[in-house]
matplotlib code that plots the C-alpha trace (Angstrom):
import matplotlib.pyplot as plt

x = [-89.4, -90.5, -94.1, -93.4, -92.1, -95.1, -97.5, -95.8, -96.1, -99.8, -100.5, -98.7, -100.5, -103.9, -103.3, -102.3, -105.4, -107.7, -105.7, -103.8, -100.3, -97.2, -95.4, -92.5, -91.8, -92.0, -89.5, -87.1, -87.5, -86.8, -83.7, -82.2, -83.2, -83.7, -81.4, -81.1, -84.9, -86.6, -89.5, -93.0, -94.5, -96.9, -99.9, -98.6, -97.8, -101.3, -102.9, -100.8, -101.7, -105.4, -105.4, -103.6, -106.1, -109.4, -108.6, -107.2, -103.7, -101.9, -99.1, -98.2, -94.8, -93.4, -94.9, -91.7]
y = [-13.9, -14.9, -15.3, -19.0, -19.5, -17.6, -19.7, -22.9, -21.9, -21.0, -24.3, -26.3, -24.4, -24.8, -28.5, -28.9, -27.0, -29.5, -32.5, -33.4, -34.6, -33.5, -36.6, -34.8, -33.0, -36.3, -37.9, -35.0, -35.1, -38.9, -38.5, -35.7, -36.7, -40.5, -41.7, -45.2, -45.7, -46.3, -43.8, -45.2, -45.5, -42.7, -45.0, -46.2, -42.7, -41.4, -44.4, -43.8, -40.1, -40.8, -43.5, -41.1, -38.3, -40.3, -43.2, -41.0, -42.5, -39.3, -38.3, -35.0, -36.4, -37.2, -40.4, -42.3]
z = [57.5, 54.0, 53.0, 52.3, 55.9, 57.3, 55.2, 56.4, 60.0, 59.6, 57.8, 60.5, 63.3, 61.7, 61.2, 64.9, 66.0, 64.3, 65.4, 62.2, 63.3, 61.4, 60.2, 58.6, 61.9, 63.8, 61.5, 61.8, 65.6, 65.6, 63.4, 65.5, 69.0, 68.8, 66.0, 67.4, 66.9, 63.6, 63.0, 62.7, 59.2, 58.3, 58.9, 62.2, 63.3, 62.4, 64.1, 67.3, 67.4, 66.9, 69.6, 72.0, 71.2, 71.3, 73.6, 76.4, 76.1, 75.4, 77.7, 76.1, 75.1, 71.7, 70.0, 70.2]

ax = plt.figure().add_subplot(projection="3d")
ax.plot(x, y, z, "-o")
ax.set_aspect("equal")
plt.show()
């Protein structure tokens, strides 16, 4: 594994630990698993993730 790949994984893991959602990963997931649905905008995605985290609406599933 390259240093760049290790750094990317550490960065993603750190962001998830502090609650920062990964929009690029979400878009890739939507395109590969749910191609019939339009991904949320970055702003709508972040808003939905924050509501799920702080308003108790989280289901543990993907935000689609």
